[in-house]
C-alpha positions, 0 to 999 in steps of 0.5 A: 500500499502506498500512502502520502500524507497531505493537509489543507489550509483554508484562507479568506482574507476578505470574509468568513472562511469556507468550510470543507463539507466533504472530500472524495478521493480515488487512490492511486496505483503505486508509483503511478499518478492516477489518483484524484481528489475532489473538495466540496466546500460551503461558504467563503467569498466567491470565487474560491480557489484551490491548490494541491501543491501547498499554495504554489499554484491555484485553480478555480475547480475543486477537483484534482487528478494525476495525483 
């Protein structure tokens, strides 16, 4: 079994913090980049942006693949 720890940080300098309502994952096959992650949130100030690389880049969509 392959495992990689991860974390999420929510920030919203313009208003209330969004809440993570659920996270759906698809586990990768060992040594392959075929996993996925979808984060469902509520609240916050639109438009929300999401990052899967510790804030280096952001995207508008809440799904990540190739993980």
